[in-house]
N, C-alpha and C positions, 0 to 999 in steps of 0.2 A: 501461435503458429510457430513452426520451426524457424529459427534464425539462420537461414541458409547463407553460407558465405562468411559468416562471422561466428562460427561455433567456438572459436577460441575466446570470445567475449561472453557469450551466453548461448544456451541451447534453444531457448524459446524467447519470443518477444510478444507482448500483449498491448493492446490499446484499449483504453476505457474512457468514455465520455463522462467527466465528473462535473461539468459546468454546462448549463443550458440557459440561454438568454442572460448571461453574466451573473448567474446565481447557482448555488449548489446547496446541498443539505447534508447533515450528518448521516441521514438514512441512506442517501445515495452513496456516500463514501463507504458505509458499512456493507452495503450490497456488493460493491466492488471488492472489498476485503473478503467477503464470503466466497465470491466467485474465484478469487485467487486461491483461497484455502482449498476449495473443491478440486482445483487443478492439481494440488499436491497429492490428493488421493487417487487421481486418475493416472498420474505419471510418477512412478516410484523414483525416478532419477532426479526429480525436482524437490530439493530440500532447502534451498536458499533463494529467496525472492527479494529483489531490490525494487522499490517503488518510490516515486517522488511524493512530496507532500500535497497530494491531490485536493483541489478545491480550496486551498488556502490563499491562492492569488486571486485570479479572476472570479472564483466562486464565492469569495468573501467570508469563508468560515475561519474562525479562530484556529490557529495552528494546533493548540491543545485539543480542541474538538476533533480535528482531522486525525491526529495520532490516536486518540481514544477510539473513534469510530472505525478507522481502518484496522487497527490492531484487534479490537474486539470482534469485528466481523470475521477477520482472518482466523482468529483463535477458535471460533465456533465450528469451523468446517475443516481446518487443516489437520494433517497428521501431526502427531505429538512432537516429532523431531524436526518439523519444518520451522524455518526462521524467516521472519519478515524484517527487512532492513528498510527503514524509511529515510530517504535522503532529503536533506534540508539545504537550500541554496545559500541562505544568509546566516552568517556567524551569530548575529544577535538573536535570531530566532532559535538557532541551535542551542545557544547558551541558556535561553529561557526554557526550552523544552527539557533539557537534560536535568534541570532542577526539579522536575516532576517525577513522580514514581507512577509508572503505568503497570497495571496488573490485569492480565486478561485471563 
């Protein structure tokens, strides 16, 4: 939906339920990634997307699996020049993730 009143921060904001009954799955995270990717095709002005590490906290999914699922889901439906930035809260998790090579 349009992020009215805060356009200087972002044009749009989205909400996604990644956890149900304190659990999640890589498939659910990949579905969210695909939906975000589809949005880039419907909105030519959207080329940079910021998302949190969905499902890694309360959902119980390993951070590496989240990055892989979210990124691969996004890559299957997004326009070629769209960029997905996944934000990580904890430095230790970030350091562990940056050591991996993710290709979508």
